[in-house]
N, C-alpha and C positions, 0 to 999 in steps of 0.2 A: 504494500500500500504506500502511495506517495503522500507525504505530509506537505501541507501548504502552510507557509508562514504568512500570517497576516501582517501587512505593512500599514501602520497607522497613516491615515489620510494626511495629517499635518506633516509627517515626515516625508511622505511621497511628494508633497508640493514644495518642500524646502528648496531654496536656491541659495547660491552663494550671495552674501550681501554685496551691494554695489561696490563698496570700498575694497572688498577682497577681490572681486572680479577685476576691478581697475588695477589693483596691485599685480595680479597675475598677468594681465594684459601688458602692463609696463615691463615686467620681467621678460615676457616672450618677445615683445617688440625690441627690447634692448639686445637680446640674443640675435634676433633676426637682422638687426642692423650691423652685426659683426662684432659687437662688443662682447667681451668675455664676462660671464657672470662669476661672481665670487663663489666660493664653496658654499657659503651660507645662502646666497641668493639661489644657487642651483638647487639646494635642498628644499628651500622654501617653494620654489616653482614646482619641483617634482611633487611635493606634498599637496599643493593646491590643485595640480592637474589630477592627481589620484583622487582627491576629494570630489572634484567636479565630475570625474568619470563615475565614481561610486554613486553620486546623487543622480546622474543620468540613468544608471542601471536601475536604481530604486524606482524612478519615475516610470521607466519602461516596464518593469516587473509589475508595478501597480496598475498600469494601463492594461496589460495583458490579463492580469487577474480579474480586474473589473469587467473587462470585455467578456471573459469566459464565464463570469458569474451572472451576467445579464441575460435573462431569458429572451429568446427571439420574439419579436412582435409578429402577430398574425393580422393581416389586413383583411 
């Protein structure tokens, strides 16, 4: 039997705060412009990317679960 983990709706809708998203974008832009990130900046950027990917997966999983749980409508 496959167990389904319920994802709280509030968590599935969570997004990176605007300031955190801006910081990540700054770090990525800096790197794209050919500047070398410091070790601390690289770790920070990697952590923020991992967090953003995790939140995206949570949202996707929540959408799939919600879609599967919704009974089809009959016209």
